[in-house]
N, C-alpha and C positions, 0 to 999 in steps of 0.2 A: 295528538292535540285534539281537544274536543271543540265543538262549535259554540259551546256555552261561554259567553263572556259577560258576566253580570256583576252585581255588587259583591257577591261572595267570592268572586275570583281574585279580588284584591286582598293581599296578605300584608299585615303590618308586623314587622319584626321589632321586638322590644328587648330592652336590657342588653344581654350579651349575645342574643340570637344572631345578629348580623355577622358576628365574628365566626360563629359555628357554621353558618350557612356559606360564607365566602371567606375562609381563612386567608386565602392568598392575597386579599386586599389589604390585610393588616400585618402580615409577617411572611417570611420565607417558609416554604413547606417541604423543603428537601429533608430537613431533620429538625429536631426541637432546639437546636443551638440558639437560634435567634430569640425565641420567646424567653429563654433563660437569660439571654443577654440583656433583656429589658430590666430584669431584677438587678443584674450587675451594674447597669447604667445608673439605676436609682442610687445604689450604694456609692458609686463613683461620684455622683453629683453631691453627695454629702461630703466626700473628700475634697471636691472642687471648691465647696464653700468653706473648707477649713474645719469641718466638724468631725471628720472620721480620719483615722490613721491606719487602721488595719481592716482589710477586706479579705474574707476567706470563702472560696468556692469549693464545695465538696461534691463529688460524684459518688453516690452511695451504691452499695451492692445490689439493691433492688431496682436500679436504673433511675432513681430519682436524683434530684440535684438541689443543693441548698446554698444560699448566699447569706453570709453574716457580715455585719459591719458594726462599728462602734460609734455610729453617728448619733443624731439627736433622738432617733426613734420616731415612728409615725405617731401623730397625735391620736389619743385614745378617747378624747371627749366627744360629745355630741356636736354635730354640725349645726350652726345657728339657724339655718333655714330648712334643712332637710330633716333635722331631728333624728338622725342616725349616727352611729359612731363613724368618725372620719375614716378610721382604718377600714371599715367595711365599704364605704363609698369608693375609696381608692381602688379596691379590688373588684368591685361589682358594677361600677358605672363607667361607661365610656365617657370620655371628655370630663373626667373629674380628677383633680390633682392640684398640687401646690405650685405648678409651674406656669399657670396663667397669670397670677398676680405678680406683676413686676414693678408695681408702684412702690416708690421709696425703697427699692432693692428687693422687696418681697422675700419669700422664704427661699426662692431659688432665682436670683437675679440673672445668673448665667447657668444655663443647663441645656442638655440635649433634648429634654422632654418638651414637646410643643403642644400636643393635642390631648394629653391625659388619657391615651388609649393603651399605652405600653403594657403595664403590669396587669391591667384588666384583660388584655388579650391573653397574657400568660395564664390567667385564671380560667378563662373561657375554654382554652384548649388543653386543659389538664384534668385528669381524673380526680385528682385531689391536690389541694394547696393549703399549707399551714403557715401561719404567721405568728411569730413570737416577738414581743416588743418589750424592751426595758426602757422605762420612762417614769420620771417623777417618783422614784423609789419603789415602783411596782413592776411585776412581770405579768404581762398580759398575753393571752393566747386566743386565736380563733382559727377555724378550719372551713374549707369550702370543698364541694364536690361538683365537678362539671360547671363551675362558676356560681353555684348556689351555696348559701350559708348553711352549714350543717352543725357547726359549733359556734354560737354567737360569741362575740368578744367578752372574755371574762378574765378576772385576775386569778393567777395560779400561784403567786408567791410575791416575795419582797426582795429588794436588792438595794445597795447603796444609791443615794440620790444621784451621785456623780457617775454611776454606771449606767450608760444608755446605749441603745443600739437596736437593730432590727435583724431578724433572721427569717428568710422566706424559703420554705421547703416545697419543691415542686415535683409532682409526678405527671410528666407530659402524657397526653393521650395519643398513643401510637396510631390511632385511627386517622388522625389529621396529617400525618407525615409519611413521606416516602420511605424513610428509614428511621427507626426508633433510637438510633445511636447518636450521641453527640459528636461533633467534630472537635476532637481534642486539639489538633493544630490550630483551628480557628480560635478556640478558647484561650490557648496559650498565647497566640499573637495578641488577642484582645487584652489580656491581663498584663502582658509585658508592656504593651504600648501605654496602657493607662498608668502603669508604674513609672514609665518614662515621663509622661506628661504631668504627673502629680508627684513632684519631688517631695520626699519625706513620707509618702504613703507606701505601705507594703501590701502586696497582693500575693495570695497563696492559692494554689490549686492542689487539692488532695483527691486522689483516686483510691477509693477503698478497695482492698484486696484481702481475701481470706488469710493469706500468708503474710504479706508485707504491703502496707499502704505506700503508694507512690506520692511523693510530695515535691512540689516545685514552688519556689518563692522568688518574686521579682522586687527588687528595691534598687533604684538608680539615684544615688546621691549626686551624680554629675549630670543627670538629666539628658537632654537631647543630644549632646555631643557624643556621649558614650554609646547611645543607641544608634546614631548615624554611622559610627564606625562599624557596628555590627551589620548594618545594611550594606556597607561597602564590601563586606566579606573579604575576599582575597585581593580585591582591587585597591591599589594604593592611590589616594587622592593626590593630585598634582599641586594643590594649594592647601594651606591650613583651613580647618573648618571655620566657616563664618556663622556665628550665632548672634541672633538679635531678638530682643524681647522689648516690645514697645506697646504701651496702652494709652488710650485717650484720657486726658485729664479733664478738669472741670471747664465749663463755659466754652465748649467746642460747638459751633453752630451746625456742623455737618453730622457728627457722630455722638453717641452717648458715652458718658463717662464709664471707663472700665473696659470698653471695647478695644480690640487690638489683636495682636498675634505674637507668637513666640515661634521662631523657626531657626533651623540650622541647615546649612547646605554647603556642598563642596563640589568640585569638578574632577572627573576621571578622564584619562587619556582616551579610553575606548568604552563602548557600551552606550545603550540608549538611556534616555531619561528614566529615572526610577525614584520613587519616593512614597511617603505615606502622609496623609493629611487627616486632620481631625477638626471638628467644630464642637466646642464645649465638651471635649473628650469623646464625642461620637465619631467612630471611624467613617471616612467617606472614601471607599475604595474606587468609586467612579469620579472622584475629584469634584470639580465644581468651580464656582466663581471665586472662592478664596485662593485656589491654586492659580486661576487666571490672574488674580491680583499679584501674586508672588512673581509670576512670569513677567508681568508688566513692570513691576518694581525692579527686577534684575535687569530687564532690557533697557529701561530708561537710565538706570545708574551706569550700566556698562557703556551705553551710547555716549553719555556725557563724559565718562572717563576716557574713552577712545578719542573723542573729539578734542578734549583738553590736551591730551598727550600726542595728538597727531598720529595715531596708530593705524588709521583706516586707509588702505591702498586706494588709489584712484580707480573708479569703475566697479568697486565692490560695495554692494549695499547690504548691510547686515539686517537680518530678520530675527524675530524672537526665537525661533527654533534653532537658529545658528548658535545663539548664546546658551540656550537652555538644553541643547541636545545631549550633553554629557553630564548633566547635573544629578546628584543624589541629594535628596532633601527630606526633612521631616518638618511638617507645618502644623501648628496647633493654633487655630483661630478662636477668638472669644467674641461672640455676638449676643446682643441682648435679645434679639428676636430672629433666630435662624429659621430659614424656610428650606425644606428638603424636598427632593423628588421622591414621593412615595413614603409610606410608613416605615420602610426598611432603611430610609435615610442614607442611601448609598451616594447621593450627590447633592451638594449645596446649590441652591438656585438664587439666593439673594443677589440682586444686582449691586446693592450697596456694598456687599462684601468685597467685590473686586476693587472698588474705589478705596475702601477702608484699608485693605492689605497693601495696596499700591501706595496709599498716602503715608502709612506708618513705616513702610519698608524702604522706599526709594532713597531718602536722605541718609539713613544709617548705612545702607549698602554702599552708597557713593562715598561716604566718609571712610568706611573700612577699606575701600579700594584705594583711596588716596593715601591712607596710612600704611597700606601694604602694596606699594607700587609694583614690586616684582611679581607678586601673586596676580595683580590685576593685568599685567602684561602677558602672563602665561594664559590667563583666561581669554584675553583678546586674541592671542595667537591661535588658540584652539577654535574660537568662533570664526576667525577669518579663514582658516583652513576649511571649516565646515561650509562656509558661504561659497568658497571657490569650488568645492566639490559639487555643491548644489548647482551652481551656474554652469559648470562643465557638463553635468549630466542632463540638463534641460535641453530638450530637442527643439530645434527650430521648426516651426510649423509651416508647411507649404500649403497655401490656400488654393488648391487646385480642384477643378471639376472637369473630368474628361481630359482633353488635351490643352484646354485653355485655363488661364488663371481666373478664379472666381473673385469678383470684387465683393468685399464685405459690405453688408447692408449699411447705408448711410446713417440710419438711426441707431445702429449699434454703438454704444459707448464701451470701447474695449478696455481691457486691463493691460498693465505694463508687463507683467510676468509672462514668460513663455513656458513655465513649468506646469503641466496639467495636474500634477499632484496637489497643487494649491490653488489653481485657477477655478473660479466659480462664475457661472452665467445665470443671471436672474431674468426669467421671462416674466415681464411685469404687465399687469392689466392696465392699459390706458396710458396716454402721454402724461397726464397729471401725476399719477403715481410714479411713472418713470422719471419725472423730474425730481421728485423727492428722493427716489432711490439713488439717483446719480449723486446727489449731495450727501447721502448717507453712506455710500459705499467706501470700501478701501480700494482706492484706484489702482493699487499695485496688483491685487489679486482678484478683484470683483468686477465683472462686466455686466452691463445692463442692456437688454433688448426690449423696448416697449412694444406692446402689441395693440393694434387698433381694433376695438370691438371684439366680437367673439370669433374664435378660430373656427374654420370650416369643420363640420363633422366628417372626418376622413375615413370612417370605418369601412364604407363601401366604395371609396374612391380608388380607382386603379392607380397603381404605383407610377405609371408613366404620365398621369394627368395631375399629379400632386403639385408640380411646380407652376401650374397655372394659377395657383393661389399664392398671392404675394407674401402673406404671413408665413406659410409653410416653407416657401422658398427661402425666405430670410432666416428662418430657424435652422434649416438644413445647412445653408452656407455658413452661418455663424458658428455652428458646432463642429463643422468640418467633416461630417459623416453623411453619406447618401442614404436614402431610404432603402430598406431591404426586407426580406422575408425571414421568418423565424429560423428556417433551416439553412439560410444562406451562409457561406463563409465570408465573414465581413472583416475588412482591414480597418481596425480602429486606430491605426497609427496617426491618422489625420485629425483625430479628436483634439479639440482645442481647450476643452474644459473638463476637469475631473468631476465637478459637480454641476449639474444643470437643474436649477431650482425653479419651480413654478411658484410665482408670487402673485396672488390675487386677493381681492377683498375678502374679509371674513364674513360674507353674507351669502345668500342663495345664488346671486349672479356670479360671485367669485367661485362658489362650489361648481357651478355649471362650466365655467371656463377651465377649472381644474380637470373636470371629467373630459372635456373636449381635448385638452392637451395630453392627458393620460391615454386617451383613445389613440391619438396620433402616435405616441411613443410605443404603445402596446402593439398596434397594428403595423406600423411602418419602420420603427426603430427598436425592435425587441431586444437586440443585443446590448443596447445601452441600459435597459432595465436589468438584464441578466448580469451585466458587469457591475451593477450597483452605482450607475452614474446619475440616475434620475431621483430628484428629491421634491418634496412639497414643503414650502415655507408655511409657518403658522403665525400669522399676525394676530394680535389681540383684537377683540371686538369691543372691550370696555376698558376704561381707566377709572380707578378710584383714587381721588385726591383726599388725603387725610391730613387735617391740620396738625400743627405741632402740639404735643401734649406735655408741656413743661420743658425743662432743660434736658431731661433724659430721653425725650421722645421727639426728635425732629420731624418736620413734615415729611410725608411719604407719598410716592406715586406708585400704585399697585395695578398691574395690568392683568386682565382676565381674558382667557381664550374664548370663552363662551358663557352662556347664562349659568350653566351648572358650576363653572369655576367662580363666577361672580358671586353666586349664592354662598359658596364655601368661604370666600373671602369676607363677605359681609357677616357671616356667622362667626368667623374668627375675630373680626373687629368688635362684634357685639360681646364676645367673651372677654375682650380686653376692656370692656366698659367704655368704649368710644361711642359718643352720642351721634345720632343721625345728623344733627346740625353741624357736627365737626367734620363731616365728610361730604363729598359730592361725587356723583357718578356721571361720566360722560361716555357716549357711545360713538365710536368712529363710523361714519357713513362710508368711508372708503380709505384706501391707502393714501390718496391725494390729500386727505384732511390731516394726516400726521405730519408734524414737522420732521425734518431730517434726523434730528437727534433722537426723537421717539422711535422712528423707523429703524434707526441703527441699533439702539439698545434692545428693542423687542424682537427684531426680525432678521437683522443682517450681521450683527456682530457675532462671530463664532463662539465667543465666550458666554453670551447671554441669550442667544436666540433659541428657538425651537425649530428644528429642521428634521422632517421625517423622510427616511429613505424608502423608496418604493421597491419592494421585493415581492416576488411571486414564487412560493415554494413549488417544487415539481409536482407534489401531490395535489396542489390546488390549481394547477394550470388549466385543466379542463373546465372546472367550475368557473374560473375567472373568465375564460373565453365565452362560456355560455351566458354569463352575466352581461358581458359586453354586447353579445349578439342581441339579447333581450332588450337592453337599454338603448342601443345605438342603431340597431338594424332598421332599415326603412320599412320592411314588411312585417315588423313585429308589434304592430299597434295592439293587436288582440292580446298578446303575451304581456305587454306593458299594462294594459287595462286590468288583466287578471292579477298581475303582481300588485298594482296599486290598491285593488279591492282587498287583497289579502294582507298587505303590509301598510296600508294607508295610515293606520293608527300609530305606526312607529315613526312617521315622518315629522320632523321638527320644522314647522312652517315659519317663515320670516315674513310676517304680514305687516 
């Protein structure tokens, strides 16, 4: 690092340069499968709209891959404002595509594409990319190298007007990937799943070979049911497969027309929950809010069914996991404006998706249960057995310290459950926020301990003197573990909560309280960090209220963790042509300002919150300790001064 920091030090990345500089921000870099999946997803979106019936993926002998569809074909005319061919814009500009415009249905009312970066990322990370388009009676061709146009769009022939489609031929640049080989199992799973979700569409994978090409075709006329039976493999379901397809009609005040879900599920005698979920045909291997909505729908319907038929034994309280623990499912949700965690779209984060799937799923599931009473009773019996096993395995916690029984802190609002696998303790900044948290919590599994003011800096406090501080004493007694040293053999059997979450304001003071509590756990409760019990909650700093945009766009509340996320949200709303007068931004001064519903949805509900686990890798332990010494040590003022002089420009001040 040089000492020169002047105007020339600032570099501006243009075009596709950001992708080449930081490919991991835009795609998975283990292998080129995901960048090719972007082209497959675009073809599948044509099938989702009902315009394509046949999609073919070919892995060529030279390591390249092509995707062909018989959809509408990418438009070849000039863009009205950019004055460049639309096909060129799609492949060379980030945030350019046909999936932003959802007014009056748009070109893609329901699609997995959100940001317009997918196929342009494919182009940026390829040594060569060729596009052939059939549209309006002409055959068009263009080529790129490393994201730059090398053969402008030009017509190479003619075809029947009714013959349309797009072929994208990709040569991935091995320089950007750990392995140059495609994941064939992943491609097969993807194509098979899309064939299931798009009844009537045919997906083919061809692997070219000098002697004999290998070809697989997927076509599921029976859709989700036949696919779910494959997922069950050798395990026989104990009840018939339940399949439901339900979409929102016109004049619905909560959701947009056409939104909804199609799912199939069944129960097995043994085995953990397993399934696959999709949003607008995009696979979501990490699940998300649509899966949470399905769980809620099943739980609510089963609860009503068991109550109606008097099936629940006295003293047994059924939880969601009891009912869902042996489920096999396939879920395909359809959302007008899906929001994913990251560009790889592994997890859906729309909070509205939970309400949507629960809304459209609960009544049909309950109707199916009442029409198939014997099947419903088998499911209830399975859930009751699971609940009884859970209750029997839960250990009763002895609240002891030394030879006497420790009295739990009076300000602790405890939870009802005694099973630490599901119990959570929130250490909340201030009594005001503690009051909101008490109203927002799930009283069965979530406990609240409000902390008054800032906790003592305990980095250089002797272990024997810790309990002289009332806040630290209350924390230790509440969690059921005594302070200890890193190398001590610690008995964690008295631990009362599986998750201990620090919940403070999303400002500088809140960050300071986080550091003080993390110092306490790092210095005096290190085994809790090592065992993965310490977490940091992530409340939002901003809320954006967006007015309703006609019948198809109900009013929305969007939360932002920080200013960077707020800027991204405002940019996305701008792309949706939402005027500044149609939205308002509010900043939370603290957790106490949030009403309980807001705090629950954004910070405490396991299905919709952001909760970071505190982990310290072994190789980073020494550096972490040195950082704590520098930041929290009483005799380290000169080190802190030097650090601030070196890193002061990196600090985000909240003034």
